C-alpha positions, 0 to 999 in steps of 0.5 A: 410442465408445472403450473409455475412454468405455465404461468411464467410462459403465458405471463402478459407482456405488460407485466414483464415490461413493468417488472423490467422497468421496476428493476431499471428504476431500482438500479438507477436509484442505487447508481445515483446513491453510490455516485452521491456517496463517492462524490461526498467522500471525495469532497470531504477528503479534498476539503480536509487536505486543502485545509491542511495545506492552507494551514501548513503553507506558511511553514513550507520552505527549505529550512523546514525541509532541511532542519532537524526537529527543535523545541522551538517551533519556528526553528523545527524541521523534518529532515530526520523524519522524511529521510527516515521515511524514505529509508524505511520505505526502501526496505519495505519495498525491497522485501515486500514486493519480491516476497509477496509476488513470489508467494502469490505465484507459488500459491496460484500456479504451483501449490496443489489445490487441496485443503492446505492451500485453502487454509493458507488462502483463508489465513492470508486473506484474513491477515489483510484485515488484522489491525496494524498494532498486532504486526507491531507486537509481532515485530517486537517479539520476533525481530527485536527480542528474538532476532536481536535486530534492535529498534532500527530501520531494518526492523521498521522496514520488515514490520511494514513489509509484513503489514502489506505482504497479504495485500500484495499476495492477494492482488498477485493471485487475483491478477494471475487468476484473471488471465485466460487459460487459453494463454497458458495452453498456447504457451505450452503448445509452443514448448514453453516450460511452466516458468517460461509461461509465467515469466514471459506471458502471465506476469507481463499481462498481470503486472498492471493489476499487481502494481495496483496492489503494490500501490495500495500497500505502500500507500498504507505503509507510509502512513502507519504509526502504531506498529513502528511506535511499538518497536521503539521508533523515536519521536526526536532525532537530531542526526541522520543515519550513515549514507547507503552510498560510500566513496570507497569500495565497495561503494555501498554501506549497510550500517544505516540499517541498524540506525535509530529512526523516526517517521513523518507520521510520528513527527506529526503526532509529536507536534500535534500533542504539543500545546503551542499553536505553532507546532500544529502549523508545523504538523500541517506542513509535515502532513502536506509533505507526506501527502506529496510524497504519497502522491508522488509514489502513486503517480510514478507507479501509475505511470509505470503501469501505463507504460507496461500496459501500453507496451503489451498492447503494442 
């Protein structure tokens, strides 16, 4: 036994108690500082949102929601902006969620653990922190110029899907990684195949966490401006794309995917850049609507996650 071990073994009880008290004091100080920082951040954010809602409340009416943009601030509306936002987010959701979840499942459950898998994991993690303008430049070169998709809703949806894809992949992998190995072994012991084990056991238990990553990704995508401006989103549109639903067979139309578009953040940016005070009020009202849309999506996703976890517990 070394002298250091002997010293530790025969340390007086008072010294150990004093050291423990010091550590508890440091932990308490950091906990208080963290609580103050979080509380201050939430209060600042709440104050900004309340200020925006108060400024935009006079303009919130049915005409504002169902009128097209106009050069006259009292007649301007956000119809084309919120419809375009909904359609772009629909494409983003349909592309990013299946592709991201499937990629996460493959990388975590099927891919061999070697240097190639480590390299892919590092790149996917780094892509989650790449500035959004880079995705816009990538989409401009690939989707617009190479694939000839044009400055359309489809291009915008694919661009935002690429933007949130690393978030969904990383969240899916972490959710699957957190499932105990005993659950996998129990499924194999009952004769389940690998896919049956994943579909019937891993995904139900990890879907709540995966849904959290999806919520974060969609919340980021709905407020992005830089990548969609790069691919040619318009700032003034006085018409709507064709409806995805038709009265004739096959009752579904995909022509709206090639339509030009604008988004709520772009419309807000356009109004804020105007010198008239009335347009700033319009921008505040549009920001209020965008905040409500984001909170609605998050609330529905959180409620769905609650139902899934509740069903698993039962």
